[in-house]
N, C-alpha and C positions, 0 to 999 in steps of 0.2 A: 397152561399147556400141560397135557399129560403125554408122556412118552413111554414106550415099552422097549425093553431089551430082550431079544431072543438069543438064547445060547445054543450053539450048534457044535457038537463034538466032531472033530475032524482029525483022525489019527492021533497025533501027539499034541494037538493044540485045541483050543476052544475059540470059536468065532463068536463075537458079540455083535449083534446087528440091531440097529435102531431103525425100524422101517419108516417111521414118520419123517426122519431127516435123511434117510438113505445113507447112513454112516455105518461102517464096519471097522472093527478092530479085532485083534487076536491076542491071546495070551497062552502061556504054558498051562495055566489052570484057570478055574472059574473066577477066583478072586482077582487075578491079574487082568483077565479079559474085562471084567466089570469095572475095575478101577480105571483101566485105560479108556474104555468107551465113555465113562462119566467125565473124564478130563477132556476128551474130544468134544463131547456135547456142550460142556461149559465153554470151551473155546469157540465153538460154532455160534452159540447164543451171544457171547460177548462180542465176537467179531461182527455179527449182524447188527447189534446195537451200535457199535462204533461206526458202522457204515450208514447209520441213520435209518435202518430198516425197522419197521414196526414189528416187534417180537413180543409175544405173550410171555408173561412171567411163568417160569418153570414151576409147576406145582406138584408134580408127581412123576416118579420113574418106577414102573413096575418091571419086575424081572420074570421072564417066562423061560421055559425050556429046561425045567428041572429034570425032566426025563431025557435020557440019552437019545439023541437023534443022529444017526450016521449021515454024513454028507455024501451025496451022489454027484456024478459028473454034471448033470443039468443044474443042480443047486450050486455047485462050485462055480460054474460059469456065471451065475448071477451075482457073484461076489468079486467082480473084477476090480472094483474101486476100493479095495481094502486100505484103510488108513492105519499106519503102524504107530 
């Protein structure tokens, strides 16, 4: 399973989004946002396995969004399920 992480700059925080799993986290900086979403992804995969769901082995996580992208209201509304 290959996953991607998109980084979105929003004022004083960075939102990390994994579109394949519909997971979002935020951090004060890039490293914190990436660290937090990786922990949530691992928890998500481990929990799915514990529930007996067939989950592919995680083979790669690519990080996108190195260029600054300001968040607008429409995009902000799409991140209503942010996981802290």
